C-alpha positions in Angstrom: 34.6 23.9 10.9 32.8 23.7 7.6 30.4 20.9 6.7 29.3 19.7 3.3 25.8 18.1 3.4 25.4 15.3 0.8 21.9 14.3 -0.1 21.3 11.7 -2.8 17.8 11.9 -4.2 15.6 9.7 -6.4 12.0 10.6 -7.2 11.3 12.3 -3.9 10.8 16.0 -4.5 8.4 16.5 -1.6 10.8 15.0 0.9 13.7 17.1 -0.2 11.6 20.2 0.2 10.9 19.4 3.8 14.5 18.5 4.5 15.8 21.7 3.0 13.3 23.7 4.9 14.6 22.2 8.1 18.1 23.2 7.2 17.2 26.8 6.9 16.6 27.0 10.6 20.1 25.8 11.7 21.7 27.8 14.5 25.2 26.9 13.1 25.3 28.0 9.4 28.8 27.1 8.2 27.7 24.4 5.8 26.9 23.9 2.2 24.3 21.5 0.7 24.8 19.3 -2.3 21.7 17.6 -3.7 22.6 14.7 -6.1 19.6 13.9 -8.3 20.2 10.2 -9.2 18.5 10.0 -12.6 15.0 10.8 -11.2 12.0 11.0 -13.5 10.4 13.4 -10.9 13.3 15.8 -10.4 13.5 18.4 -7.7 15.4 21.1 -9.6 12.7 23.8 -9.2 12.3 22.9 -5.5 16.0 23.2 -4.8 16.0 26.6 -6.7 13.6 28.0 -4.0 16.4 27.7 -1.5 19.2 29.4 -3.4 18.8 32.6 -1.4 18.4 30.8 1.9 21.2 28.1 1.7 24.6 27.6 0.1 23.1 25.0 -2.1 24.2 23.1 -5.2 22.1 20.9 -7.4 23.5 18.1 -9.7 21.7 15.7 -12.0 23.4 12.4 -13.0 22.5 9.0 -14.4 21.0 6.5 -11.9 23.6 4.5 -10.0 22.1 4.2 -6.5 22.7 6.1 -3.3 26.2 4.9 -2.6 27.7 6.2 -5.8 25.6 9.3 -5.7 27.2 10.2 -2.4 30.6 9.6 -4.0 29.6 12.1 -6.7 28.9 14.6 -3.9 32.2 13.8 -2.1 34.1 14.7 -5.2 32.6 18.2 -5.4 32.4 19.0 -1.6 34.4 21.7 0.0 33.9 20.9 3.6 36.1 19.7 6.4 33.4 17.0 7.1 31.0 15.4 4.7 27.6 14.8 6.3 25.2 12.3 4.7 21.5 12.6 5.2 18.7 10.5 3.6 16.1 12.6 1.8 13.4 11.5 4.3 15.0 13.2 7.3 14.2 16.4 9.1 17.1 18.1 10.9 16.6 19.7 14.3 17.8 23.3 14.4 20.7 22.7 16.8 22.1 19.7 14.8 25.3 21.3 13.4 25.9 23.3 16.6 25.7 20.0 18.5 28.0 18.2 16.2 30.6 21.0 15.9 30.8 21.4 19.7 31.1 17.7 20.2 33.9 17.3 17.6 35.7 20.2 19.1 35.8 18.5 22.5 35.9 14.9 21.3 37.6 14.7 17.9 36.3 11.9 15.7 37.2 11.0 12.1 33.7 9.7 11.4 30.5 9.9 13.4 26.9 8.7 13.5 23.9 9.9 15.3 20.5 8.4 16.4 17.1 8.9 14.8 13.7 9.6 16.3 10.1 10.4 15.4 9.0 14.0 14.9 5.7 15.1 16.3 4.4 15.7 12.8 4.9 12.0 11.8 1.8 9.9 11.1 0.9 7.1 13.7 2.4 4.5 11.3 5.6 6.4 10.9 5.9 6.8 14.7 5.3 3.1 15.1 7.9 2.2 12.5 10.4 4.6 14.2 9.6 2.8 17.5 10.4 -0.6 16.0 13.7 0.7 14.6 14.9 2.2 17.9 13.3 0.0 20.6 15.4 -2.1 23.1 12.9 -4.9 22.4 13.9 -5.3 18.8 17.2 -5.6 16.9 16.6 -2.0 15.7 17.5 -0.9 19.2 21.1 -1.8 18.8 21.7 1.1 16.5 22.4 4.6 17.8 23.3 3.2 21.2 26.5 3.6 23.2 26.2 -0.1 24.2 26.1 -1.1 20.5 27.2 -4.7 19.9 30.8 -4.8 18.6 32.1 -1.8 16.6 29.8 1.2 16.1 28.9 1.6 12.4 27.2 4.9 11.5 24.2 4.5 9.2 23.8 6.7 6.1 20.7 8.5 7.2 22.9 10.4 9.7 26.6 10.0 9.1 29.6 12.2 8.9 33.2 11.6 7.7 36.2 13.9 7.7 37.9 15.0 4.5 41.0 13.1 5.7 39.0 9.8 5.8 37.7 10.4 2.3 41.2 11.2 0.9 42.7 8.0 2.4 39.8 5.5 2.3 37.9 6.8 -0.7 34.1 6.6 -1.0 31.6 3.9 -1.2 32.4 0.7 -3.2 28.9 -0.6 -2.9 25.9 1.5 -4.0 23.3 -0.4 -1.9 22.8 -3.5 0.2 24.7 -2.4 3.3 26.9 0.1 1.6 27.1 2.3 4.8 28.3 -0.6 7.0 30.9 -1.7 4.5 32.2 1.9 4.4 32.3 2.1 8.2 34.3 -1.2 8.4 36.9 0.1 6.0 37.2 3.3 8.0 37.8 1.3 11.1 40.4 -0.9 9.3 42.3 2.2 8.3 42.8 3.2 11.9 40.4 6.0 12.0 38.2 6.8 15.1 34.5 6.4 14.7 32.0 7.3 17.4 28.4 8.0 18.2 27.3 11.6 19.0 24.2 10.8 21.1 22.6 14.2 20.8 23.1 14.5 17.0 19.5 13.3 16.4 17.6 13.5 13.2 13.9 12.8 12.6 13.8 9.9 10.2 10.5 9.3 8.4 11.3 5.9 6.9 8.3 4.4 5.2 4.7 5.6 5.2 3.0 2.2 5.3 3.7 -1.4 6.5 4.0 -2.8 3.0 6.9 -0.4 2.2 8.4 -1.1 5.6 8.4 -4.8 5.0 10.2 -4.4 1.7 12.8 -2.1 3.3 13.5 -4.5 6.2 13.6 -7.5 3.9 16.3 -5.6 2.0 18.2 -4.9 5.2 18.2 -8.6 6.1 19.8 -9.4 2.7 22.2 -6.5 3.2 23.6 -8.1 6.3 24.7 -11.2 4.3 26.2 -8.9 1.7 28.3 -7.3 4.4 29.3 -10.8 5.7 30.6 -11.8 2.3 32.9 -8.8 2.4 33.8 -8.9 6.1 32.9 -12.3 7.8 34.0 -11.1 11.2 31.2 -8.5 11.3 28.4 -11.1 11.5 27.4 -11.3 15.2 25.0 -13.6 17.1 22.5 -10.7 17.4 22.2 -10.6 13.6 20.7 -14.1 13.7 18.0 -13.0 16.2 15.3 -11.9 13.7 15.7 -15.2 11.7 15.5 -17.3 14.9 12.5 -15.2 16.1 10.8 -15.8 12.8 11.4 -19.5 12.9 10.3 -19.5 16.6 7.0 -17.8 15.7 6.4 -20.3 12.9 7.2 -23.2 15.2 4.7 -21.7 17.8 2.0 -21.5 15.1 2.5 -25.1 14.1 2.7 -26.3 17.7 -0.9 -25.2 18.2 -1.9 -28.0 15.7 0.7 -30.6 16.6 1.7 -30.2 20.3 -1.1 -28.2 22.1 0.5 -28.8 25.5 3.7 -27.2 24.4 1.9 -24.5 22.5 0.5 -23.1 25.8 4.0 -22.1 26.9 5.1 -20.8 23.6 2.0 -18.7 23.1 2.4 -17.3 26.6 6.0 -16.3 25.8 5.0 -14.5 22.6 2.2 -12.8 24.4 4.5 -11.5 27.1 7.1 -10.3 24.6 4.6 -8.4 22.5 2.9 -7.2 25.6 6.1 -5.6 26.8 6.4 -3.8 23.4 2.8 -2.6 23.7 3.4 -1.2 27.2 6.7 0.3 26.4 5.5 2.0 23.2 2.4 3.4 25.1 4.7 4.9 27.8 6.8 6.6 25.1 4.0 7.8 22.8 1.1 8.1 25.2 -1.1 6.7 22.5 -2.8 3.3 22.5 -3.2 3.5 18.7 0.5 4.0 18.2 1.3 1.3 20.8 -0.8 -1.2 18.8 0.8 -0.2 15.6 4.2 -0.5 17.2 3.4 -4.2 18.0 2.7 -4.7 14.3 5.8 -2.7 13.2 8.0 -4.7 15.5 6.6 -8.0 14.2 7.3 -6.8 10.6 10.8 -5.6 11.6 11.7 -9.1 12.9 10.0 -11.2 10.2 10.9 -9.2 7.2 14.6 -8.8 8.3 14.6 -12.5 9.3 13.3 -13.7 5.9 15.6 -11.5 4.0 18.6 -12.7 6.1 17.6 -16.4 5.7 17.0 -16.0 1.9 20.5 -14.7 1.2 22.2 -16.9 3.8 20.8 -19.9 2.1 21.6 -18.7 -1.4 25.0 -17.0 -0.8 26.5 -18.8 2.2 25.1 -22.3 1.9 25.0 -22.6 -1.9 27.7 -20.0 -2.7 25.7 -18.2 -5.3 26.9 -14.7 -6.3 
């Protein structure tokens, strides 16, 4: 089984250096790497050149179109039986392709996704952000889970599709705002089998500070409405939770000034919820600092996603704006 790794890249030369370095340690080596530079002003051509003797690697520079269409550019040039998509801010464990190839040999899938986790080298903020995006106490925890709500939709930081899928379904028709979920839905609708490979973990850095994380999650909230406009049946009750939680926290804040007797119960409920996050994050990371940061990251995860969701729900669903 031969894999083609597709990595879209935009102004992140340091990240691609670390990702490519992790790929040189793979125990299964039947793969090529296609780096698609998406119109970057800070290109990584010289960095990629360092790995010519270590990897079967190909570098392409194209005008900026966004990550979805950059992946299509890679698909068109890939030679593999499977096309594997990574984000440039990932590190790949050395047994990744061995794990995937063994799993697909025993449990054939047309497309797959895998979970993400925090690497020991990540900063405390990156570990906290990773916690908020994988925790059972946040909506981030519904990803990369066998008990996923509804159909499983691989995410583009760790996603593989067979050549057969590409030849029948094509590539991405959206370049951003939920392009990976939209692609997964079309794969499902064409009768292909998609599944989670639980041990196909990647280390996903995500953002390096809370301001960047807020912007990213606000974008994710908007993306959910974008997917709804294409596939109304994919919008589930769980997707409303961050918006409801955001409104609930706002109501709790106001109640302290308007209904003090009610505020006691609401404040207690919030304290218990974030207290559970604090304890759970501490157990996982054995660090009180990371646990505290995880509370902040979980708050941002809910509020940023909730506000983005409500913004585009109001504009695009209620007022029918394009």
